[in-house]
Backbone bond lengths (Angstrom), bond angles and torsions (degrees), N, CA, C in turn:
res aa  C-N    CA-C-N  psi(-1)  N-CA   C-N-CA  omega(-1)  CA-C   N-CA-C  phi
1 M - - - 1.433 - - 1.573 110.33 -
2 A 1.272 115.48 146.69 1.452 122.07 178.02 1.489 108.76 -132.46
3 R 1.329 116.90 130.53 1.490 120.38 176.47 1.517 110.33 -75.94
4 I 1.321 117.35 146.12 1.463 122.12 178.12 1.475 105.42 -59.06
5 A 1.279 123.99 -36.15 1.475 125.16 -179.87 1.520 111.66 -61.01
6 D 1.329 118.76 -29.01 1.472 122.84 -177.62 1.499 112.37 -91.16
7 I 1.321 119.56 -21.23 1.479 118.65 -174.55 1.526 114.32 -117.18
8 A 1.305 119.98 -13.55 1.494 121.68 176.35 1.533 109.31 -85.66
9 T 1.333 114.55 137.77 1.436 122.61 171.90 1.526 109.85 -66.87
10 V 1.330 114.93 -42.15 1.511 120.83 -178.44 1.517 105.69 -140.30
11 C 1.326 113.65 137.65 1.500 122.49 168.65 1.468 104.32 -140.52
12 K 1.368 118.14 107.11 1.410 119.77 -174.79 1.562 112.55 -141.64
13 S 1.278 113.74 162.94 1.491 119.02 178.56 1.492 107.40 -132.63
14 K 1.357 115.62 153.72 1.500 119.63 176.85 1.503 106.07 -161.86
15 N 1.353 114.86 162.62 1.424 118.82 177.62 1.535 111.29 -66.04
16 A 1.274 116.02 144.65 1.505 121.86 167.09 1.573 106.09 -120.01
17 G 1.295 112.19 62.93 1.440 119.77 -172.37 1.545 107.46 93.95
18 P 1.373 116.73 177.06 1.435 119.92 -176.48 1.523 118.02 -70.43
19 F 1.348 116.38 -16.47 1.448 121.70 -172.29 1.554 116.66 -113.46
20 E 1.375 112.74 -2.96 1.466 117.41 -178.94 1.540 111.79 -135.87
21 L 1.293 114.19 158.13 1.467 122.32 173.97 1.517 107.27 -118.37
22 T 1.332 117.56 149.44 1.394 120.51 173.10 1.618 103.88 -125.48
23 I 1.338 110.39 133.44 1.517 117.72 -174.96 1.588 104.11 -121.06
24 D 1.367 113.98 133.82 1.458 119.15 179.56 1.494 109.34 -122.86
25 I 1.302 115.47 136.08 1.464 120.72 171.19 1.519 107.88 -124.25
26 V 1.381 113.07 115.79 1.464 118.63 -171.06 1.555 107.20 -118.46
27 F 1.351 112.49 137.14 1.518 115.80 178.29 1.531 109.18 -112.78
28 G 1.348 114.12 156.86 1.477 120.93 -171.10 1.517 113.68 -77.42
29 S 1.337 119.43 -8.79 1.506 119.14 177.62 1.461 108.52 -151.31
30 R 1.308 112.82 159.32 1.475 121.95 179.21 1.576 108.45 -63.91
31 E 1.315 113.96 -39.41 1.488 119.51 -178.06 1.517 110.49 -58.85
32 L 1.365 118.19 -45.50 1.440 121.94 -178.03 1.486 109.78 -68.72
33 F 1.334 115.17 -45.38 1.541 118.53 176.89 1.496 110.36 -54.04
34 E 1.335 118.11 -47.00 1.471 118.75 -177.37 1.506 113.24 -67.52
35 K 1.363 116.25 -33.16 1.489 118.54 176.69 1.533 109.83 -67.69
36 V 1.309 118.96 -39.52 1.450 121.29 178.80 1.577 107.33 -66.32
37 A 1.367 114.38 -48.77 1.466 115.64 -178.23 1.532 112.49 -56.77
38 A 1.378 116.94 -38.50 1.448 121.59 -178.09 1.515 112.65 -64.18
39 T 1.299 119.67 -23.72 1.442 121.45 177.78 1.535 112.20 -71.92
40 G 1.295 116.59 -27.85 1.460 122.44 -177.79 1.470 117.58 73.82
41 V 1.349 115.77 12.86 1.465 122.84 -175.54 1.500 109.64 -74.66
42 V 1.341 114.51 -44.05 1.536 120.69 -176.59 1.501 107.31 -86.18
43 N 1.358 113.54 105.49 1.502 118.83 -179.45 1.520 108.76 -157.40
44 A 1.284 115.28 -178.34 1.473 117.78 -177.03 1.515 113.48 -67.31
45 K 1.296 118.61 -27.05 1.431 124.21 175.24 1.486 111.19 -63.88
46 L 1.318 119.42 -42.63 1.487 124.41 178.55 1.559 106.58 -60.38
47 F 1.343 117.12 -50.09 1.462 117.65 -176.79 1.553 111.74 -60.76
48 A 1.370 113.57 -44.08 1.456 117.78 177.71 1.528 112.99 -57.02
49 K 1.337 118.82 -43.76 1.422 123.52 178.15 1.502 113.16 -62.45
50 L 1.365 115.21 -50.38 1.422 119.56 -176.95 1.560 114.90 -65.93
51 Y 1.343 114.58 -29.27 1.487 117.12 -176.08 1.484 114.48 -110.22
52 G 1.339 116.60 11.46 1.481 120.67 173.15 1.500 113.61 62.83
53 I 1.347 120.01 38.79 1.406 123.05 -178.61 1.591 106.79 -130.64
54 S 1.283 114.21 169.15 1.481 117.40 -178.31 1.535 107.09 -81.21
55 E 1.307 115.16 152.53 1.431 120.51 -179.10 1.535 112.21 -60.58
56 S 1.304 116.32 -29.70 1.465 120.08 -179.39 1.533 112.37 -71.63
57 E 1.343 116.30 -12.55 1.492 120.52 174.04 1.477 115.07 -85.85
58 V 1.338 116.92 -7.13 1.434 121.07 179.81 1.488 112.40 -97.99
59 L 1.343 114.65 123.38 1.438 119.97 170.44 1.501 107.96 -95.34
60 F 1.326 115.79 101.37 1.454 120.80 -174.53 1.521 111.64 -105.33
61 T 1.355 116.75 130.72 1.411 119.34 -176.87 1.559 110.73 -137.79
62 P 1.407 115.54 114.08 1.482 117.59 171.59 1.528 105.12 -75.30
63 Y 1.306 117.13 138.71 1.462 121.15 -177.55 1.513 107.13 -126.29
64 P 1.315 121.73 78.11 1.473 125.52 -178.28 1.499 113.60 -52.42
65 A 1.313 118.56 -39.28 1.473 120.84 -176.43 1.555 110.39 -61.52
66 G 1.346 117.67 -27.15 1.446 119.30 178.11 1.512 113.19 -109.79
67 N 1.365 116.01 16.13 1.478 120.65 -175.17 1.531 111.38 46.94
68 A 1.316 116.88 49.76 1.436 121.05 -171.66 1.504 115.95 -141.85
69 F 1.277 117.23 157.85 1.460 123.58 165.37 1.534 105.71 -119.60
70 K 1.366 110.66 146.78 1.519 116.17 -177.65 1.544 106.21 -135.30
71 A 1.280 116.86 139.45 1.489 121.45 175.64 1.523 106.74 -134.40
72 T 1.327 115.27 139.86 1.399 123.04 172.14 1.510 105.42 -118.12
73 I 1.422 114.27 129.85 1.427 119.46 -178.37 1.537 109.71 -135.98
74 P 1.302 116.58 159.24 1.472 117.00 178.34 1.539 107.96 -74.26
75 R 1.387 113.68 144.50 1.450 122.98 168.46 1.533 110.62 -71.65
76 R 1.307 113.47 137.34 1.544 113.20 175.71 1.532 111.88 -68.05
77 I 1.382 114.99 -36.84 1.457 118.41 175.32 1.578 106.10 -126.12
78 P 1.320 115.63 130.86 1.432 116.88 178.92 1.510 113.65 -54.86
79 S 1.317 116.01 146.49 1.487 121.94 -179.81 1.535 110.97 -54.14
80 G 1.314 117.41 127.75 1.417 123.02 178.23 1.509 117.27 79.53
81 D 1.335 115.09 -1.13 1.471 119.18 177.94 1.496 110.03 -75.53
82 V 1.315 116.68 166.51 1.503 121.66 177.15 1.530 105.12 -59.96
83 G 1.357 115.20 130.52 1.433 121.56 177.69 1.501 114.59 97.02
84 D 1.317 116.63 -11.95 1.516 120.90 -177.81 1.547 105.02 -74.36
85 T 1.323 116.45 128.98 1.433 123.34 -179.06 1.548 112.76 -108.12
86 D 1.347 116.09 -3.18 1.444 121.05 -176.80 1.538 107.95 -143.67
87 I 1.310 113.80 78.62 1.521 116.87 -170.22 1.524 113.11 -60.91
88 Y 1.379 117.48 -26.28 1.517 119.72 -179.25 1.509 110.29 -96.94
89 G 1.309 120.17 -6.12 1.413 122.73 -177.75 1.525 113.29 70.08
90 A 1.254 116.03 19.01 1.510 120.23 -172.09 1.482 115.20 -82.19
91 Q 1.404 119.04 -7.06 1.459 120.54 179.40 1.539 112.20 -109.51
92 Q 1.309 117.63 3.80 1.463 118.08 -170.93 1.495 116.95 -80.97
93 H 1.301 116.37 -4.99 1.494 123.28 174.40 1.473 113.01 -74.68
94 A 1.311 120.73 -13.62 1.442 124.24 -170.28 1.505 114.33 -55.85
95 P 1.305 124.48 -38.41 1.452 122.35 178.27 1.546 113.58 -60.25
96 L 1.295 116.92 -23.79 1.485 117.78 -178.08 1.528 110.64 -79.74
97 L 1.288 120.23 -20.81 1.502 120.11 -171.40 1.465 113.65 -64.15
98 D 1.290 120.42 -27.37 1.458 124.29 -177.76 1.520 111.80 -97.38
99 V 1.330 119.39 4.80 1.467 118.51 -179.10 1.574 105.54 -71.70
100 D 1.351 113.01 134.30 1.444 119.44 177.39 1.520 111.42 -89.75
101 I 1.301 114.79 136.46 1.481 124.10 177.39 1.494 106.24 -111.98
102 P 1.370 119.36 120.71 1.513 117.01 179.89 1.526 110.04 -84.50
103 L 1.353 116.22 89.84 1.390 123.52 179.75 1.532 110.26 -92.34
104 P 1.356 115.20 139.92 1.462 116.79 175.05 1.453 111.58 -59.13
105 G 1.325 115.21 140.06 1.474 121.37 178.86 1.502 113.77 87.06
106 N 1.282 118.35 -6.76 1.503 119.27 177.92 1.536 110.30 -110.19
107 A 1.301 116.21 136.61 1.441 119.72 -177.70 1.537 111.49 -84.34
């Protein structure tokens, strides 16, 4: 198993307007991206589970040209609203970092 934190070149989140977040996971090579994609672990269902939303609320896009996966999800609290602790949405990718990917050759 390999954690996303250990194999992704970039894993980041940011606002996609005041009501949504976009999360990107980018890999350093097409080969690694394809291996991760082949596991089926990174998908809309994963984002729904990690962020406590329904799968229908996740706009999930594999982007092979960029060796990346992208997901857009609703923010629980609008950016800058009372109770918002991450106005830029820059810390919301954290739940993904510990997700294990069963890659061949990794224990």
